[in-house]
C-alpha positions in Angstrom: 0.0 0.0 0.0 1.5 3.3 -1.0 2.1 5.8 1.9 0.0 8.5 0.2 -2.4 9.5 3.0 -5.3 8.2 0.8 -5.0 4.5 0.2 -7.3 2.3 2.3 -7.8 -1.3 3.3 -10.6 -3.1 5.1 -9.6 -4.7 8.4 -12.0 -7.3 9.7 -11.9 -9.1 13.0 -13.9 -12.4 13.2 -14.8 -13.7 16.7 -16.1 -17.1 17.6 -16.1 -19.6 20.5 -16.2 -23.3 19.7 -17.2 -22.4 16.1 -20.1 -20.2 17.1 -20.0 -16.4 16.3 -19.8 -13.9 19.1 -22.1 -11.0 18.2 -22.4 -7.9 20.3 -18.8 -7.7 21.5 -17.2 -4.3 21.8 -13.8 -4.2 20.1 -11.1 -1.6 19.8 -8.9 -1.3 16.7 -5.4 0.1 17.3 -2.2 0.4 15.3 0.4 -1.4 17.3 3.3 -2.0 14.9 4.5 -0.5 11.6 7.2 -2.0 9.4 9.1 -0.2 6.7 9.6 -1.4 3.1 12.6 -3.5 4.3 10.5 -5.2 7.0 12.2 -3.4 9.8 10.0 -2.1 12.7 9.7 1.7 12.8 6.9 1.9 15.3 5.9 -0.5 18.1 3.4 0.5 20.8 4.5 -2.2 23.1 8.2 -1.1 23.3 7.7 2.6 22.7 9.9 2.5 19.6 9.1 5.3 17.2 12.0 5.9 14.8 10.1 8.5 12.7 8.9 10.5 15.7 5.8 11.8 14.0 3.2 9.1 14.5 1.9 9.7 10.9 1.5 6.0 10.3 -2.2 6.1 9.2 -5.5 5.7 11.0 -8.2 3.3 11.7 -11.9 4.2 11.5 -13.9 3.5 13.5 -11.5 2.9 16.4 -14.3 1.0 18.2 -17.0 -1.3 16.8 -19.4 -4.0 17.8 -19.4 -7.4 16.3 -22.3 -8.2 14.1 -24.5 -11.4 14.0 -21.7 -13.2 12.2 -19.2 -12.2 14.9 -17.4 -9.7 12.6 -16.3 -6.1 13.2 -14.8 -4.1 10.4 -12.7 -0.9 10.3 -10.9 0.9 7.5 -7.2 1.6 7.6 -6.1 4.7 5.8 -2.4 4.9 5.0 -0.3 7.7 6.5 2.0 9.8 4.4 5.6 8.9 3.8 8.1 10.9 5.8 11.7 11.0 4.6 14.3 10.9 7.3 16.9 13.6 6.9 
């Protein structure tokens, strides 16, 4: 996905327990890790790593959702803009 601030991708979470869907669950979508084109981590929420220092890695909308009758919750990821390191 190009880092153009416009490209989007659907992100779907499917929940189930013993094969049965779990409707009505409140879920939160969060960006927790970003890799660069070489596969190296540039952002990791767990370790606090942020090599770019600008947090312009894109966004998820909505950030919170409720699973539907099939146990699915969907958000849209919108790419951030590429920031060149100087």
